[in-house]
N, C-alpha and C positions, 0 to 999 in steps of 0.2 A: 579427603572424603567430603568435607563441607563444601569445597569448591565444586566438586562434581554435582552435588545436589543443587547448588545455585545455578550452575550451567544448564542442567536439565530442566529446571523450573523455568528459567528464562526462555529456553528453546520451546517448551510446551506453551508458554504464554504467547510467544510470537506466532506460533502456528495457529493457535486459537484465534488471535486477533486477525490474522490473515483470512481465516475461514469466515469469520464474522463479516469482514469487509466484502468478501466475495458474495456472501449470501445477501447482503444489503445493496448489492450492485454499486458499491463505492468506486470500483474501477471505471465504471462508465462516466462518472463525474470527472474523474481525473483525466480520462482520455479526451473528453469534450473540452476541458479547459486547456489541455496541452495542444489540441488542434487549433483552438482560437489563438493561443499565444504564437504558435508557429506561423499561422496565416498573417498575424499582425507583423511579425518580424520580416516577412518578405513583401509586405505592403498590400496584400490582398484583402485582409480583414479589416 
């Protein structure tokens, strides 16, 4: 029983943090950095 409570709590926390990241446009920063890194790898950036 205790294990289920911990699992559901962690799941809820993970979903909450994902939502906060989306609301703050955190994914845009990640996408921009990933694009720069990929361009550097192939020698364009």
